[in-house]
C-alpha positions in Angstrom: 45.8 90.5 55.6 44.2 88.1 58.1 40.6 88.5 59.3 40.0 90.6 62.4 39.4 88.4 65.4 35.8 88.1 66.6 34.8 90.2 69.5 34.4 88.2 72.7 31.1 89.0 74.5 29.4 87.5 77.5 30.2 87.4 81.2 34.0 87.1 81.4 35.7 85.7 84.6 38.9 84.0 85.7 41.2 85.6 83.1 44.7 84.0 83.2 48.0 85.5 82.2 49.3 85.2 78.6 51.2 82.0 78.0 53.0 80.5 75.0 51.2 77.6 73.5 51.9 75.6 70.3 53.8 78.5 68.5 51.2 81.1 69.5 50.2 83.0 72.6 46.9 82.2 74.4 44.7 83.6 77.1 42.5 81.3 79.1 39.3 82.5 80.7 35.7 81.6 81.5 33.0 82.9 79.2 29.5 82.7 80.7 30.8 80.2 83.2 32.4 77.9 80.6 36.2 77.4 80.4 37.6 78.6 77.0 40.6 80.2 75.5 41.7 82.5 72.7 45.0 82.6 70.8 47.0 85.3 69.0 50.0 84.8 66.7 51.8 87.8 68.3 52.6 88.3 72.0 51.6 92.0 71.9 48.2 91.1 70.4 47.7 88.5 73.2 48.6 91.1 75.8 46.1 93.5 74.3 43.4 90.8 74.4 44.3 90.0 78.0 43.9 93.7 78.9 40.5 93.9 77.2 39.3 90.7 78.9 40.5 91.9 82.2 38.6 95.1 81.9 35.5 93.0 81.3 36.2 90.5 84.1 33.8 90.3 87.0 36.1 90.4 90.0 34.7 88.0 92.6 35.7 87.9 96.2 38.0 90.9 96.1 35.4 93.4 97.4 36.2 95.8 94.6 32.7 95.5 93.1 30.7 93.8 95.9 27.4 95.5 96.4 24.1 94.8 98.2 21.4 94.2 95.6 17.9 92.6 95.4 18.8 91.1 92.0 19.1 87.4 91.7 22.5 86.0 90.6 21.1 85.4 87.1 19.7 88.9 86.9 23.0 90.3 88.1 24.8 88.4 85.4 22.4 89.7 82.7 22.9 93.3 84.0 26.6 92.9 83.7 26.2 91.4 80.3 24.2 94.4 79.2 26.9 96.7 80.4 29.5 94.7 78.5 27.5 94.8 75.3 27.2 98.6 75.6 30.9 98.8 76.3 32.0 96.6 73.4 29.9 98.8 71.1 31.7 101.9 72.3 28.6 103.4 73.8 30.0 103.6 77.3 33.3 103.5 79.1 33.3 100.5 81.5 35.9 102.2 83.7 33.7 105.3 84.2 30.8 105.1 86.6 29.3 108.2 85.2 28.2 106.2 82.1 26.3 103.7 84.2 23.0 105.7 83.7 23.0 104.7 80.0 21.7 101.2 80.9 18.7 102.7 82.7 18.1 105.0 79.8 18.2 102.1 77.4 15.6 100.2 79.6 13.3 103.3 79.6 13.6 103.6 75.8 12.8 99.9 75.4 9.8 100.3 77.7 8.5 103.3 75.7 8.9 101.4 72.4 7.0 98.5 73.8 4.1 100.8 74.9 4.0 102.3 71.4 3.9 98.8 69.8 1.0 97.4 71.6 -0.3 95.6 74.8 2.0 93.0 76.2 -0.4 90.1 75.6 1.5 86.8 75.0 1.2 84.9 71.7 -0.1 81.8 73.5 -2.8 83.8 75.2 -3.8 85.5 72.0 -4.1 82.1 70.3 -6.4 80.8 73.1 -8.6 83.8 72.5 -8.5 83.2 68.7 -9.5 79.5 68.9 -12.3 80.3 71.4 -13.7 82.9 68.9 -13.4 80.5 66.0 -15.5 78.0 67.9 -18.1 80.7 68.6 -18.2 81.4 64.9 -19.0 77.7 64.4 -15.9 76.9 62.4 -15.9 73.3 61.3 -14.0 70.7 63.3 -11.6 70.2 60.4 -10.8 73.9 60.3 -10.1 74.0 64.1 -7.9 70.9 63.8 -6.0 72.6 61.0 -5.4 75.7 63.1 -4.1 73.4 65.9 -1.9 71.5 63.5 -0.4 74.5 61.6 -0.4 77.2 64.3 -1.1 75.7 67.8 1.4 72.8 67.8 4.4 74.5 66.1 4.2 78.3 66.0 2.9 78.6 69.5 5.4 76.1 70.8 8.2 78.3 69.4 6.8 81.8 70.1 4.1 81.4 72.7 5.9 83.1 75.5 6.7 86.2 73.3 4.5 89.3 73.3 2.5 89.5 70.2 3.8 92.9 69.1 7.3 91.5 69.1 6.6 89.0 66.3 8.7 89.7 63.2 8.6 88.9 59.6 11.5 86.6 60.1 9.6 84.6 62.8 6.8 84.1 60.4 8.9 83.3 57.3 11.0 80.7 59.2 7.8 79.1 60.4 6.1 78.9 57.0 9.2 77.9 55.0 10.1 75.3 57.7 7.7 72.9 56.1 9.2 70.8 53.3 6.0 70.2 51.4 4.6 73.1 49.3 1.1 72.3 50.3 2.0 72.6 54.0 3.7 76.0 53.3 0.6 77.2 51.5 -1.7 76.2 54.3 0.5 77.3 57.2 0.8 80.8 55.6 -3.0 81.2 55.4 -3.8 80.0 58.9 -1.0 82.1 60.5 -2.0 85.1 58.5 -5.6 84.8 59.8 -4.4 84.5 63.4 -2.3 87.6 63.1 -5.1 89.5 61.5 -7.2 88.6 64.5 -4.4 90.0 66.7 -4.7 93.3 64.7 -8.3 93.5 65.7 -10.1 91.8 62.7 -13.2 90.1 64.1 -11.6 90.2 67.5 -14.3 91.0 70.2 -11.5 91.5 72.8 -10.2 94.6 71.1 -12.2 97.7 71.2 -10.7 100.1 68.6 -12.2 103.1 70.4 -10.7 102.3 73.8 -7.3 100.6 73.2 -4.7 99.6 70.8 -4.7 96.2 69.0 -2.3 93.5 70.2 -0.4 93.9 66.9 0.0 97.2 65.0 0.4 95.5 61.6 0.7 92.0 60.2 4.4 91.1 59.9 3.8 88.7 57.1 5.2 90.9 54.4 6.4 88.1 52.1 4.5 86.4 49.3 2.4 83.4 50.0 3.9 80.2 48.7 2.4 79.1 45.4 0.6 75.8 45.4 -1.0 74.5 42.2 -4.2 72.7 43.0 -4.6 69.4 41.3 -7.4 68.7 38.7 -10.6 67.6 40.3 -10.9 63.8 40.1 -13.9 61.5 40.9 -14.9 57.9 40.7 -16.0 56.7 37.2 -19.4 55.1 36.9 -17.8 51.6 37.0 -15.8 52.5 40.1 -18.9 54.0 41.7 -20.7 50.7 41.2 -17.8 48.9 42.8 -17.9 51.2 45.8 -21.7 50.8 46.3 -21.4 47.0 46.0 -18.6 46.9 48.6 -20.5 49.4 50.8 -23.4 47.1 51.0 -21.2 44.3 52.1 -19.4 46.3 54.7 -22.5 48.1 56.1 -21.7 51.6 55.0 -24.1 51.8 52.1 -26.4 54.4 53.7 -23.5 56.8 54.3 -22.2 56.4 50.7 -25.6 56.8 49.2 -26.3 59.9 51.3 -23.0 61.6 50.2 -23.5 60.7 46.5 -27.0 62.0 46.2 -27.1 65.0 48.5 -23.7 66.3 47.3 -23.0 67.3 51.0 -19.7 67.8 52.7 -18.5 65.4 55.4 -18.7 68.0 58.2 -22.3 68.8 57.1 -23.3 65.1 57.4 -22.0 65.0 61.0 -24.0 68.1 61.9 -27.0 66.7 60.0 -27.0 63.5 62.1 -26.3 65.4 65.4 -28.9 68.1 64.9 -31.5 66.1 63.1 -31.9 63.4 65.7 -29.9 60.5 64.3 -29.0 58.7 61.1 -32.3 56.9 60.3 -33.9 57.9 57.0 -37.5 57.8 58.4 -36.9 59.7 61.7 -34.3 62.4 61.1 -36.2 65.7 61.3 -34.4 67.2 58.2 -35.7 64.4 55.9 -39.4 64.6 54.8 -40.2 61.5 52.8 -43.8 62.6 52.3 -42.6 65.4 50.0 -39.3 63.8 49.0 -37.2 66.6 50.3 -34.0 67.0 52.5 -33.2 70.2 54.3 -29.8 71.5 55.1 -30.7 74.5 57.3 -28.3 77.2 58.4 -27.1 75.3 61.4 -26.1 72.3 59.3 -24.8 74.4 56.4 -22.9 77.0 58.4 -21.9 79.4 55.6 -21.5 83.1 56.2 -22.5 84.1 52.6 -25.7 86.1 52.7 -27.0 84.2 49.7 -26.6 80.9 51.6 -27.5 82.0 55.1 -30.8 80.1 55.1 -29.3 76.8 54.0 -30.5 74.8 51.0 -32.9 71.9 50.1 -32.3 68.7 48.1 -35.1 67.1 46.2 -35.2 63.3 46.4 -35.5 61.9 42.9 -36.8 58.5 41.9 -33.4 56.8 42.0 -32.4 58.4 45.2 -35.8 57.3 46.7 -35.2 53.8 45.6 -31.9 53.7 47.5 -33.5 55.2 50.6 -36.4 52.7 50.6 -33.8 49.9 50.1 -31.8 51.2 53.1 -34.9 51.4 55.2 -35.8 47.8 54.5 -32.3 46.7 55.3 -32.1 48.9 58.4 -29.1 50.8 57.0 -28.7 54.3 58.4 -26.3 56.9 57.0 -24.0 57.5 60.0 -20.3 57.6 59.3 -18.1 54.7 60.3 -14.5 55.2 59.3 -13.5 51.5 59.1 -16.6 50.5 57.1 -16.2 53.5 54.8 -12.6 52.8 54.1 -13.3 49.2 53.4 -15.9 50.3 50.9 -13.6 52.7 49.1 -10.8 50.1 49.0 -12.9 48.5 46.2 -11.0 51.0 44.0 -7.5 50.6 45.4 -5.8 52.9 42.9 -7.8 55.8 44.3 -7.6 54.9 48.0 -5.4 56.5 50.6 -3.2 59.6 50.8 -0.5 58.0 48.7 -2.9 57.8 45.7 -3.0 61.6 45.6 -6.8 61.6 45.6 -9.0 63.2 48.2 -12.7 64.0 48.9 -13.7 61.6 46.1 -17.3 61.1 47.3 -18.2 64.8 47.1 -16.2 65.3 43.9 -18.0 62.3 42.4 -21.4 63.5 43.5 -20.9 67.0 42.1 -19.5 65.7 38.8 -22.3 63.2 38.2 -24.9 65.9 38.9 -23.3 68.5 36.7 -22.7 66.1 33.8 -26.2 64.6 34.0 -28.1 67.8 34.3 -25.8 70.3 32.7 -26.7 73.3 34.9 -23.9 74.7 37.0 -26.3 77.0 39.0 -28.5 74.1 40.1 -25.5 71.9 41.0 -23.9 74.7 43.0 -27.2 75.3 44.8 -27.5 71.7 45.8 -23.9 71.3 46.7 -23.9 74.5 48.7 -21.1 76.2 46.8 -20.7 78.9 44.2 -21.3 78.6 40.4 -17.7 79.9 39.9 -16.4 76.9 41.8 -18.4 74.5 39.7 -17.4 76.2 36.4 -13.7 76.3 37.2 -13.3 72.8 38.7 -15.9 70.3 37.5 -16.6 70.7 33.8 -13.2 69.1 33.0 -13.7 66.1 35.2 -13.3 62.9 33.2 -16.8 61.6 33.4 -18.9 61.2 30.3 -22.4 62.7 30.2 -23.8 59.3 29.3 -22.2 57.7 32.4 -23.5 60.4 34.6 -27.1 59.9 33.2 -26.7 56.1 33.9 -25.7 56.9 37.5 -29.0 58.6 38.1 -30.8 55.5 36.8 -28.7 53.1 38.9 -31.0 51.6 41.5 -30.2 48.8 44.0 -32.1 46.4 41.8 -30.1 47.3 38.7 -26.9 46.9 40.7 -28.1 43.4 41.7 -28.5 44.1 45.4 -31.1 42.0 47.2 
């Protein structure tokens, strides 16, 4: 038995008589304004199709269905299409005007359902509110850029005009799994999930739970987060660190490299340290006190919401670190970041340079690894690095740097490296 022919939906016009064609019988017509045809093996089946299409046909110019209406031509076509869908499903009789009220009833039910779901705020507007709030929460520039990359540029482009409450699990799943790389799937899931939680009212100042409904009644992301296995933490070895420092002196980025290696700070923290502290000079930045050999990362620089870290942290300047600082002051080398100079310095170890190498954030990883291996106290290292002891315990003890090399790093002065 052959398959049942597919139902023909859409706006049907210009239905022509049944005619023999290539051993079959065909009916030619326009579907949504496009000329097309359908064929049947038997003439009686073709006549039945002709009758069905004729009942759907919009008769133009005959006066049989001409009415005065304020609808635009496109709105009129869509209304007719809605009637045809109801008719094809057997919900109304297209030849009986008494069934016409069903369309209005369907519109009312749709409106009621929409009101139950949530306010009709658009996804693009909700995203604007979300990003504005993230900026108020002082999220890092990198985090904001990641939201823009994974949500703003792709998800909003596809679904921005849709009301938030109409987002479905399929919309979210197709977006996340549309990325080929597992890391991108992992990240896009997290960023989209956070945005949709905001739409539900989580940390959303625009939603007052006592006065109105959230934009989204529940998070539609009901599927599991893609698994991504984080790589083992890697750092520069002592020999590689010496190469980077030597090259940094030649390229003019020595101050930046030294600051990162001895303060264990994050890149974003350094940018705020320079901006809020009054510049990148060792002897004039307000967060550096050379009289007591101490560097302060206050709450504005640190920007962590953890209660235990809300006041920031301090870094003591040891003898080796002070030797590097004095050397940089004599050579007039500040610690501002210059991308080209920094990249030229790190290219001294080409096997660990660039995204293709698979290595990232090597300066911070090296700084934390050297400190942990040299001093052996995860709590102290975590405090200086501005992270948790659990992070140190789970990520850095297995780093392939010997304790003896780490101890030598903290004895490595510009003089011992041969810098003059």
